[in-house]
C-alpha positions as MATLAB code, in Angstrom:
seq = 'MSQITSTVTTKPQRSVTIDFDSNIVINGITNMIESDDKQIVATLGDKTLIITGEKLNVTSLDTARYVCTVSGSLITLKYVKGRQKTSLFKRIFK';
ca = [
      -0.074    0.116    0.022;
       1.871    3.340   -0.878;
       1.073    6.402    1.521;
      -0.453    9.805   -0.380;
       0.876   13.359    0.882;
      -0.291   16.464    0.155;
       0.711   19.649    0.709;
      -2.096   21.989    1.685;
      -1.684   26.037    1.438;
      -3.805   27.880    2.974;
      -4.249   31.758    2.835;
      -3.681   33.572    6.175;
      -6.593   34.664    7.835;
      -7.373   37.984    7.696;
      -8.657   40.040   10.724;
      -8.262   43.123   12.296;
      -8.224   43.647   16.281;
      -8.807   47.081   17.617;
      -8.014   47.541   21.398;
      -9.430   50.878   22.305;
      -6.517   51.201   24.433;
      -4.483   52.729   21.057;
      -3.483   48.676   19.599;
      -4.373   47.182   16.491;
      -3.566   44.216   15.609;
      -3.825   42.884   11.802;
      -3.396   39.193   10.732;
      -2.834   38.278    7.427;
      -0.800   41.111    5.991;
       1.222   39.973    3.722;
       3.171   43.241    2.520;
       3.514   46.589    4.333;
       3.512   49.602    1.331;
       4.107   52.897    3.485;
       3.966   53.754    7.211;
       4.606   56.675    8.873;
       2.740   58.614   11.859;
      -0.086   59.749   10.072;
      -1.023   56.800    7.990;
      -0.261   52.777    7.535;
      -0.927   50.898    3.917;
      -0.687   47.371    4.088;
      -1.875   44.565    1.764;
      -3.830   41.694    2.789;
      -3.796   39.397    0.017;
      -5.230   41.287   -2.855;
      -7.323   43.835   -0.563;
      -5.600   46.882    0.854;
      -5.912   47.949    4.296;
      -5.253   52.055    5.057;
      -5.097   52.831    8.707;
      -4.998   56.792    9.286;
      -4.545   58.329   12.333;
      -2.311   60.353   14.514;
       1.182   58.678   16.159;
       0.695   55.617   14.122;
       3.613   52.993   14.768;
       4.530   50.121   13.622;
       5.505   47.832   17.180;
       6.115   44.463   15.434;
       5.679   43.010   11.846;
       6.672   39.396   11.575;
       6.120   38.277    7.851;
       6.292   34.916    8.440;
       3.277   34.687   10.277;
       1.350   37.474    8.690;
       0.932   40.027   11.977;
       1.432   43.092   12.483;
       0.798   45.435   15.740;
       0.122   48.999   14.715;
      -0.071   51.341   18.128;
      -1.310   54.834   18.264;
      -4.676   56.803   17.832;
      -7.185   55.093   14.815;
      -9.069   57.407   13.043;
     -10.465   55.780    9.911;
      -9.964   52.200    8.947;
     -10.251   51.410    5.158;
     -10.236   48.555    3.229;
     -10.386   48.329   -0.627;
     -10.075   46.124   -3.594;
      -6.646   46.274   -5.422;
      -3.962   49.247   -4.197;
      -5.735   52.836   -4.100;
      -3.635   55.232   -5.171;
      -3.403   58.655   -3.603;
      -2.668   61.733   -5.349;
       0.522   63.767   -4.829;
      -2.049   66.974   -4.252;
      -3.954   65.126   -1.917;
      -1.167   63.841    0.342;
       0.010   67.871    0.037;
      -3.025   68.748    1.459;
      -4.128   66.714    4.111;
];
């Protein structure tokens, strides 16, 4: 009797956990596009997560486990399909 082994690859589970004591945990992150103290843009598979706030800081980023932790004050959280480009005009006058 022969034994069949198969490797199953699964997509990382996507979730965002918000602790109102200024802590955000993102699961399923595949790429960090940009981050500064006012905005963080990250890819979660084929979608983009845009976090805006104040004093934002990426406190940990584990690409092997697809987990990122962000501290700071959250203002908006936007989850969009694909990469949303921000115009230079909007970035200058935000």
